[in-house]
C-alpha positions in Angstrom: -3.8 4.5 -5.8 -3.2 5.8 -9.3 -2.8 9.4 -10.0 -4.7 11.1 -12.9 -1.6 10.5 -15.1 -1.9 6.7 -14.3 1.1 6.5 -12.0 1.0 5.4 -8.4 3.1 7.1 -5.8 4.7 4.5 -3.5 6.0 5.4 0.0 7.8 4.2 3.1 6.0 6.4 5.5 4.6 3.6 7.7 7.9 1.8 7.8 9.8 4.9 8.9 7.1 6.0 11.3 7.0 2.5 13.0 10.8 2.2 13.0 11.0 5.5 14.9 8.1 4.9 17.3 6.0 7.8 16.0 2.2 7.4 16.1 0.0 8.6 13.2 -1.4 11.3 15.4 2.1 12.5 16.4 3.2 12.6 12.8 0.0 14.4 11.8 0.4 17.0 14.6 4.0 17.6 13.5 2.9 18.1 9.9 -0.3 20.1 10.6 -2.6 17.6 8.9 -5.4 15.3 10.2 -4.2 12.0 11.5 -6.5 10.2 8.9 -4.4 11.9 6.2 -1.4 10.0 7.4 -3.3 6.8 7.1 -4.4 7.7 3.5 -0.8 8.5 2.6 0.5 5.3 4.1 -2.0 3.2 2.2 -1.3 5.0 -1.1 -4.9 6.3 -1.2 -3.6 9.9 -1.4 -0.5 11.3 -3.0 1.0 14.2 -1.1 1.6 17.6 -2.5 5.3 18.4 -3.1 5.2 20.7 -0.1 3.9 17.9 2.1 6.3 15.3 0.7 9.2 17.6 1.5 7.9 18.2 5.0 7.6 14.5 5.5 11.2 14.0 4.3 12.4 16.7 6.6 10.5 15.2 9.6 12.2 11.9 9.1 15.5 13.6 8.1 15.8 11.6 4.9 16.0 12.5 1.2 12.5 12.6 -0.4 13.6 9.7 -2.7 14.0 7.5 0.4 10.4 8.1 1.3 8.7 8.2 -2.2 9.0 6.4 -5.5 7.1 6.0 -8.7 8.0 2.3 -8.7 7.3 -0.1 -5.8 10.0 -0.4 -3.1 11.5 -3.9 -2.7 10.1 -5.7 0.3 12.3 -5.6 3.4 14.1 -8.9 3.6 13.4 -9.9 0.0 16.2 -11.9 -1.5 18.5 -9.9 -3.8 18.3 -10.7 -7.5 21.1 -10.6 -10.0 20.0 -7.2 -11.2 20.2 -5.7 -7.6 24.0 -5.6 -7.4 
């Protein structure tokens, strides 16, 4: 979903959550948010505050840039293009 400035915030929350076997409810409980908030975040319907983004990155033990981007992430398994390397 676009932010007021017109830019969407893309994320890999669902990917990391699934990869690590964490349910939406478990993630929500760890972050102190409602489990539906996790769904809104994953679908891009809600952009997190900086505080929440940093807490998510800390939970997954990754840099915030691994979790969030202003440009879409490449699809997993997508073929590399000449500009990728």
